[in-house]
C-alpha positions, 0 to 999 in steps of 0.5 A: 499500500502506498501511503504518504504524509507531508506535513505532517497533528484531549472524562468529564470535567468540572469546568467549561473553557467555553463558558469561561473563555469563549475561545481561543487560538494557538500556533500550529507549527509545521514539522519541517519548517524553521519553526520546528525543533526537527527542522534540518537546514541540511535537507532540501525542500524536496527531500523534506517533502519526500520524507513526509510523503514516506511517513504517510505510509506509517500514518495511515496504519494508525487508522487500522485498529490494532489487535472574548478572549480568543484562544489560538494556538499555533500548529507546527507541521512535522513532516506529517504532523503538526506540533503545538507548544503547551505547558503542564503543571504548576509551575508550568513545564513546556512540552511539544506535542503532536497535535493529532486528529487521529487520536484521543489521549493526551500524554506526555513522557513522565518521570520516572521513566522505565522506557522512554524514547530520547527527547530534547525537552526536559521530562515532566516531573509530576513530583514537582507540580502542585496541581498533579493528581492521579485519576482512580480506577473507579473513575468514568475517565479510566472507564473510557480507555480501552486498555486500563488496569490498577497496578499493584505498585500504583495503588488505586491509580488508573494505569493506562496502556494506548497502542497505535496502528504503526506499533507506537505505544504509551503507558503510564498513569492517567492523571489530571493536571492544569494545561497552560496554552498561549493565545493569539491575544497574548494572554495565556489561558489556563485550563484546569483538571485536564485528563492526560497520560503521564507516560512512563513506558513509551516507544515506537516512531516518535521523534527526539524533538517531541514530548508526546501527543495531543489528541484532537479525536472525536472520543471522550478523552480527547482535548476537544471533548474536554473543552466542552465546546466541541468546536475546533477549526484550523487554517494550514499554510501551504508548504510553498509559502514562507515557512516562517508562518505558522498555521493556526488552530482555534478552539471554542467560539473562535472556531466558527466557520461561516460567511461567504463561500463556506460550505458544510458536510455532515460528520458521520458517527462510526467506530471508532469515534476517534475518527472524523468520517465524511461521505465522499460522493464523487470527485470531478476533474474539470467538468468530468464527474467520477462516482465514488467506487470501492476497490471491491466492486466497479459499482458506484457507492455514493450512498455509502456514508462515512467512506472517507476520513479527514486528517490533519496529520496525513499528508496525502489524500488516499483513495480506493484503487478502482476509483483512484484510476479513473481520477488518474485517467481523467487527469492524463486526458486533461493534462497534455504534458510529458509524463514521467516517473517519481524517482522515489516510487511513491507517487504514481502520476507525475509530469515534466514541468520546469515552472508553475506556468508550463502546466495547466491543472484543472480544478478538482472538486471534492463532492462531499455530502452536501458541500463541494470543495474545489481544490486548486493546483497547490492542493493536488500537485507538488513540485518534488523535483526542479523539473517534476510535479506529481499528483499528491493523491495516491491509492490505498486499499485499506483506508481513505483519507482526505489529507492536509495538502488538500486542506491547505488555504481552506479554513477547516471547521469541526463542530462535534456537537452539530456533527458538521465539518465546514470548509471555506477558502482562505489565505492561511498566511494572513 
């Protein structure tokens, strides 16, 4: 299965950030941007792009279940993931976490570490925080975990075990703590009693620059669910834009997407409830409309609800093989330019092109249920070499994903309570 990720990105609380703060906006840091601790100045833009595509392969496996203060935070893309700076505890300790719409649990590595991956930031030490409290086994929070136990050496503390489809894992104590998040207004927002995992055993594909994950999924333990507002939105800066500009993620009332050009499609309730499922009915290449098909049949299944996952942490868009082949065939007809092969072997449709003006890329429209989202060339093609551009959608037999390249320069809003996802064209560099 050829998969990829470019940018690459939190049971019950006794408080409501929605009521207290209205909303807030934070920077999202792209993994491969100079704002990121993962930035490697010795690699070229093309190298970073190909690395992000390869990370998508590992990323996609995570979706296969294993056996008016405005609050705004910056999201940093991490070659397939975006990063958020948050602070945990009292006094606050800054940690850098992957902002992940494909998982629920918030966790960070903690002292004492029985098995931890190397990380550059200091480990969080719960003994040094006056607001740290472990969560008991009998709590609702503990029962919301798929794997939890009461460790003999930890008394009544809920001991969690969380695994990802790519075999990464975290284990430790479920706890509650005060989280502090910087906001676009310059006034930090303090969020008490956030449930999170204090990880004492962690491993897998995690990078030393990060500390853990910030789960933005749809389950009860996610950051979104704990905020009680049920709304968040982001605006992802194109990878071709000035890399010193961070993307933004907003929560609460600051996350409402409306006005001219905004369209909305229903969120479909399916299991696992972590993921955000949409219904893709068709794709148009220029004026040619192609009905959605599965790989098991040549019959269109436009009525199949929840047939694609929207994810900010997967770079490429993944489509079923048969349907993907039809989209590629339509593009070959529409683009009358020499076809070449991707030397890295990841992308299947590439063309010879030495400038952005010598190839006429048709608009590709994603026909979601009730919402037509028109994708421009920056959403569907990437320059992978100086003289080559490639189509940034690939085939996958396992899962269909609407990835982050396709979402760039859109304000994308999730309303978990109203069960909708909205799209509005935007200049995310502004």
